[in-house]
C-alpha positions, 0 to 999 in steps of 0.5 A: 500500499502507497502511505504516501499518496494516500497522505497527499490525497488526503492533503489535497481533499482536506484543502479544498475550499467550500463553495456556495451556490447563490440561491433564488429563494422564493416566498412559500406558500402552504397548498394541500393536493387533491391529486397526484401532481407530478413534473420533471426537474431535470429531464438529461438526469431523469429527475422528477418531482412528486406531489401525492394526493392528500399531501400538504407542502410548501412551493412557491408562489407562482406554483401555488397560484398554479395549482390551485387554479387548475383545480390539483390543490386547495389553499389560499391564493397568495395573490389575487389573480384576474379572470383572463389570467386564470383563463390562460393557466387554465388553458395548458391543463393536463390530467390524465385518466385511467381506467 
């Protein structure tokens, strides 16, 4: 076993700086999902997100408005939504029913 190589590697790893990534925090709203809601987080790495029906989660304001207007979730709207905006949000609804 090469102990010198192990010590050198440990020394290099110990000196690696910590890099913090900037985060764009947005206000969160609690919603309770009335149906399963899924989406893609990262297509390239096949990472999806999922909120099961009946669960309560904190989501950002824009998604809360979208989920509540579409009927995917219940909760208090974080801002006023005009009829035109609600119609635009509903125009891109996707509902898949099996059975």
